[in-house]
C-alpha positions as MATLAB code, in Angstrom:
seq = 'MGYIPDGCRPLLVKRKGILMSALSFSIENLEKRSRLSTLFRLLLVIPHHIVLTAWQWLIQLLTFVQWWIILFTGKRNEGIWRMQNSWLSYAARVWSYYGLMFDKWPNIGSEPNGEPTTYSFEYVAKANRLTNFFRFIMVIPAMIVAIFVLIGAEIVTAISWFTIVITGKHPQGMFNFLLKVHQFMARVSSYSMMMTDTYPKFGA';
ca = [
       0.000    0.000    0.000;
       1.292    3.462   -0.912;
       1.605    6.444    1.348;
      -1.716    7.975    2.366;
      -1.624   11.683    3.277;
      -2.645   12.440    6.854;
      -5.609   14.459    5.599;
      -6.900   11.467    3.688;
      -6.683    8.587    6.136;
     -10.008    6.763    6.642;
     -11.827    8.278    9.609;
     -13.643    5.792   11.788;
     -14.906    6.826   15.213;
     -17.325    5.410   17.746;
     -19.997    7.610   19.273;
     -22.547    6.220   21.697;
     -21.567    2.721   20.614;
     -22.163    3.445   16.903;
     -19.252    3.219   14.486;
     -19.208    6.240   12.168;
     -17.059    7.201    9.221;
     -16.153   10.453    7.502;
     -15.086   11.080    3.939;
     -11.432   12.010    3.374;
     -10.244   13.804    0.249;
      -6.807   15.212   -0.510;
      -5.199   16.967   -3.487;
      -1.507   17.528   -4.215;
      -0.522   21.069   -5.150;
       1.850   20.543   -8.083;
       4.636   23.100   -8.469;
       3.980   23.876  -12.132;
       0.487   24.521  -13.438;
      -0.823   24.661  -16.993;
      -1.733   28.180  -18.066;
      -3.557   26.898  -21.160;
      -5.683   24.342  -19.276;
      -6.561   26.947  -16.676;
      -7.457   29.527  -19.316;
     -10.016   27.216  -20.959;
     -11.178   25.363  -17.817;
     -14.831   26.386  -18.215;
     -14.952   24.697  -21.625;
     -12.913   21.638  -20.642;
     -15.228   20.751  -17.754;
     -18.432   20.709  -19.851;
     -18.386   16.945  -20.700;
     -17.922   16.114  -17.021;
     -20.743   18.435  -16.039;
     -23.107   16.605  -18.413;
     -22.125   13.143  -17.113;
     -22.173   14.236  -13.478;
     -25.627   15.819  -13.735;
     -27.190   12.830  -15.498;
     -25.637   10.441  -12.967;
     -26.830   12.619  -10.101;
     -30.483   12.047  -11.011;
     -30.039    8.346  -10.305;
     -28.166    9.061   -7.074;
     -30.962   11.317   -5.823;
     -33.476    8.539   -6.396;
     -31.250    6.008   -4.626;
     -30.796    8.408   -1.700;
     -34.564    8.559   -1.258;
     -34.699    4.743   -1.295;
     -31.843    4.588    1.214;
     -33.743    6.925    3.541;
     -36.602    4.407    3.724;
     -34.247    1.460    4.163;
     -32.506    3.141    7.105;
     -35.836    4.157    8.628;
     -37.109    0.567    8.703;
     -33.879   -1.406    9.241;
     -31.432    0.938   10.966;
     -28.825   -0.042    8.381;
     -27.550    1.316    5.083;
     -27.883   -0.820    2.005;
     -24.299   -1.490    0.944;
     -25.069   -1.657   -2.779;
     -26.751    1.758   -2.737;
     -23.972    3.201   -0.570;
     -21.299    2.034   -3.008;
     -23.171    3.519   -5.963;
     -23.440    6.814   -4.072;
     -19.759    6.612   -3.233;
     -18.813    6.021   -6.869;
     -20.681    9.158   -7.883;
     -19.270   11.221   -5.018;
     -15.660   10.200   -5.661;
     -16.106   11.272   -9.290;
     -17.905   14.466   -8.280;
     -15.130   15.420   -5.851;
     -12.559   15.187   -8.644;
     -14.722   17.079  -11.139;
     -15.517   19.851   -8.642;
     -11.849   20.265   -7.724;
     -10.782   20.204  -11.394;
     -13.361   22.889  -12.156;
     -12.060   24.785   -9.121;
      -8.513   24.888  -10.608;
      -7.005   22.526   -8.031;
      -5.194   20.448  -10.685;
      -4.777   20.296  -14.473;
      -5.085   16.599  -15.359;
      -8.403   16.058  -17.159;
     -10.351   13.776  -14.771;
     -11.127   10.208  -15.673;
     -14.865    9.676  -16.221;
     -16.124    7.330  -13.517;
     -15.273    6.560   -9.916;
     -11.635    5.558  -10.497;
      -9.004    8.299  -11.010;
      -6.402    7.979  -13.745;
      -3.395   10.053  -12.851;
      -5.181   12.911  -11.100;
      -3.206   14.126   -8.042;
      -6.062   13.255   -5.690;
      -6.638   10.747   -2.912;
     -10.150    9.756   -1.862;
     -11.118    7.502    1.028;
     -14.484    6.645    2.580;
     -15.349    3.596    4.691;
     -18.742    1.915    4.531;
     -20.519    1.536    7.883;
     -23.781   -0.389    7.813;
     -25.363    0.731   11.088;
     -27.181    4.064   10.894;
     -29.025    6.233   13.389;
     -32.727    6.111   12.481;
     -33.564    9.369   14.259;
     -30.858   11.567   12.731;
     -31.468   10.068    9.304;
     -35.219   10.648    9.607;
     -34.549   14.361   10.185;
     -31.496   14.497    7.908;
     -32.955   17.044    5.493;
     -33.539   19.380    8.440;
     -30.305   18.625   10.282;
     -28.177   19.394    7.229;
     -29.527   22.977    6.994;
     -26.899   24.574    9.323;
     -24.111   22.947    7.300;
     -25.726   24.202    4.095;
     -25.838   27.738    5.486;
     -22.129   27.539    6.320;
     -21.546   26.136    2.822;
     -23.173   29.196    1.223;
     -20.727   31.582    2.916;
     -17.794   29.240    2.313;
     -18.632   29.029   -1.398;
     -18.824   32.801   -1.698;
     -15.291   33.018   -0.346;
     -14.216   30.154   -2.587;
     -15.560   31.896   -5.692;
     -13.474   34.974   -4.904;
     -10.314   32.979   -4.166;
     -10.812   30.825   -7.272;
     -11.128   33.916   -9.459;
      -7.891   35.321   -8.014;
      -6.271   31.889   -8.450;
      -7.293   31.830  -12.122;
      -5.480   35.096  -12.847;
      -2.483   34.021  -10.754;
      -2.068   30.664  -12.508;
      -2.569   32.145  -15.989;
       0.068   34.810  -15.286;
       2.620   32.886  -13.169;
       1.920   29.211  -13.866;
       1.679   28.539  -10.118;
      -1.094   28.252   -7.523;
      -0.172   30.059   -4.272;
      -0.117   27.568   -1.398;
      -2.307   29.687    0.884;
      -5.087   29.943   -1.691;
      -4.734   26.258   -2.515;
      -5.004   25.236    1.145;
      -8.188   27.266    1.659;
      -9.815   25.868   -1.488;
      -8.822   22.331   -0.503;
     -10.701   22.750    2.783;
     -13.705   24.015    0.819;
     -13.724   20.981   -1.480;
     -13.314   18.620    1.469;
     -16.167   20.307    3.324;
     -18.519   20.279    0.329;
     -17.854   16.580   -0.300;
     -18.611   15.821    3.359;
     -21.804   17.895    3.267;
     -22.868   15.857    0.227;
     -22.085   12.557    1.948;
     -24.054   13.591    5.030;
     -27.050   14.812    3.025;
     -27.053   11.500    1.112;
     -27.121    9.595    4.432;
     -23.829    7.870    3.691;
     -22.591    8.703    7.196;
     -23.883   10.008   10.522;
     -20.768   12.148   11.050;
     -21.768   15.819   10.903;
     -19.667   17.859    8.417;
     -17.416   20.567    9.856;
     -15.370   23.044    7.862;
     -11.633   22.502    8.250;
     -12.086   19.367   10.402;
];
């Protein structure tokens, strides 16, 4: 097994006797960045946007089915969870590519192909019926935080675009902030899809 960055080690914790997991996602900030790829990023991401959106319709339906399964059984269906995870691992790479975090055109599907990313998420069957029943209400505070975080991310991404096009480099401070944003948004998605009972926190 290769080296796994500290920020991307599988997170498994026990709370009130229930094993819970949290999504981990990491991106390497490469020293040299492609000015040309960055310049035309909005066009390059279009095919991924089409695939991701079409795939998301299925995932939304499966999430609704999973909600009922958890409500009646107290457990997540592993097949549905793995389909959700396949979409989310792809989405995390597409979102970060669109957000100028790396230049390698992402592989279509759940498996990366040379992208400087590391994704890890452990399946846990047992789920809390109560928190999942109210999940669409409980996720609201995280969504409110996400709105403000995304506003900041849009500004930093715009500055990053000019910086990379001019210098061919992504300043580490900007990169680190945007990485936390992408990690947080992926965790908000996993929580809203009932893939975990671990509440998403920015920068955690």
